[in-house]
C-alpha angles and dihedrals in degrees: 000000000000113000129201110273118240111220098175107101093196090054091048095054101033094042096050114117133174098251119197101173121060138177101264092202092067116091126186113222120235088243094055093042088053089054091051092049092046090054090048092054090062085081116113123258137186109283085344094280091141095209094181120116125184132213110192108204106194107131125092089243093049093050091047088057091047098047098079090043093056100041096159095048102054096133092057092046094049102041104033123098087233144341113226115208109206116206135173120227111230087200093056091125087072088074097052096098093048093050097046094042091054090048088057093045091052093048095246093120134025113244091238090058091052091048091051098043103042097063090047093050093047092046092051097045095041090065098034112118112254093242093053091047091051091049091052091050093047091055088054089046090055092050094052092044093056091046089050091055092050092046089051090052091050086057090053098259132116132221146197123209110220125200099164106089140098099284093175092057108036100083094051092043088066097039096261127139104256092200091056102036115054118191120240103176146311118251119198114206134187146101109311116246091194137025097251122214134292114236134207123250124200112248117261089239090063098048101037135072124195120208 
């Protein structure tokens, strides 16, 4: 299904709700889901390593596997068009050459900049403690997840970020290396079956200091 695109940024951000109940008859095509994910990946990441990896769970079999791993989010699993599991790749440095070489080929970066930056990046990350590297990747995973939710809304869909699931089991449940792929969150996506609820935000004056 192709929905009507929303081009009003204010509507995208002020109209976003965490939707838990979707119209189960609405399916998102692989082509449109690819567009949404592509738009999400325009998010920034540390030294542009783009550590995010997506698992789109939209088949009956895939959702059946997910159901016992997301016990408290059954409505989202059952009614959504898909649940996207967002992971970060702890081997993302393996893609550094590919990313920087393509940047040079496309004229986005001079070769001398690549040749200067890559050794520095590899040297820094090679000795970075695993916990610090994971924290860096998780920040990037949060950035892409938020952008994914906004991109989905621009396509006329709604989402719900989910943190309550069996994080220690989900990678292996889908045949992924749990030591390499670390889960960030699940994001249900589909056509909202209800309006959801508005929520309160603390005023900027209460959460911000000016120096």
